[in-house]
N, C-alpha and C positions, 0 to 999 in steps of 0.2 A: 930220791927215792924214798918213800915213806915206809920205815920196817914196822912191823907190828907193837913194839914197843912206843915208837911215837905215834901211832893212829890210836894206842889208849892216851899219850897225855894227851894229843888233839882234841878225842872226845872228851877227855875228863874236862877239861879248858872250855870248850863248846858250852856243856852243861853246866858248870859256872858262871861264864857270860852271857847265856840265851836262855838256858834251862830252867834256870833259877833254883832245881837240884833233881836229883836222880828220883826217878819213878820207884814203888819198891820193889823189889828183888822178882816177888808176886806179880805185880801189875809187866813189871819188864817180863815177866815170861810169859804172861797170856802176848804181847805185844810181839814178842819173837814170835809166837807160833801165827799170828793175825801177817806177821811179813812174810814169814816164810810160806803161808796160803797163797799169799799175793803169788811169789816167785813163783809155787807151782802153776797157777792157775795162765801166769806168763810160759812156763815151760811146756803145758798144753799143749795149749794154743798154738806154740811156735813148732815144736818139735814132737808133738802129738797128735792125735787124729780129731782133738777137738776143735770145733772152727770159732773165732769169735764171732761174739753178739756187735747190734749195732752201736750197744752202751759199753760195751769194753772203753776203760782206757786204752791209750796210745801203749804198745808193750815198751818196754826199756828194760831189756834184761838186766845190764848192768846195774841199773839204780835200783832194782829189786832185791840185787843180790848184794849194794851196798847197803839197805835199810837192813837186812837181815844181821850181815856183820855190824851194823852201829849198836842194835841191842845188842848182839853177844856182847860186843865190848863195853858195854853197860853194864851187863850182868859180871862179866869179868871182873872191872873196875869197881865195884860196888861189893864185890865177897872176897877180894885179895887176889885174885889168880893172874899168875904173869903168862897170856896168852901163846908171848916168846917161846918161852920157855915150855909151857905146856906142850907146846906143837913139837918142838926140838924132841921132847920124850914119849910120847905120842907116835912119834915116827920112829922112834928107835925101838918102843915096842911091835909095830906094825912089820916092822924088820925082821924082827927077830921070830915073831910067831909068824908071820907069814910068808920069809921069804923063799918057799919052795910050792906053798898053797896054789898058787894061781897059776903059775906055769906049768904044772902039773893037772889044770884041772880042762878036763876034755870040751866041756861048754865055753872055754872063753876061745880055743881053737888060736890060730898064727893071724887070723885075718889081715 
């Protein structure tokens, strides 16, 4: 199983071996938005009310998520962010801040 640290190292190796170099941070941010839009398109057609067009490429939810993750990892590598540590810290923050918030939200119910 690949850890987040492994993923960051694998993406960095792929960039060096095949990608020549990282795109600039701003270019990668734009690409992240583009990939997020492609993921949103698949989600809207698969889980939402929007129907597919004849010209739509085949829906591959996992691949679209992986595209988003790849570019996010590129940005983390470029900016020196340890995503594994960042996620750990983010979960601690969310747990401290929201430990009772969602359970007491009547909109969520106990479905």
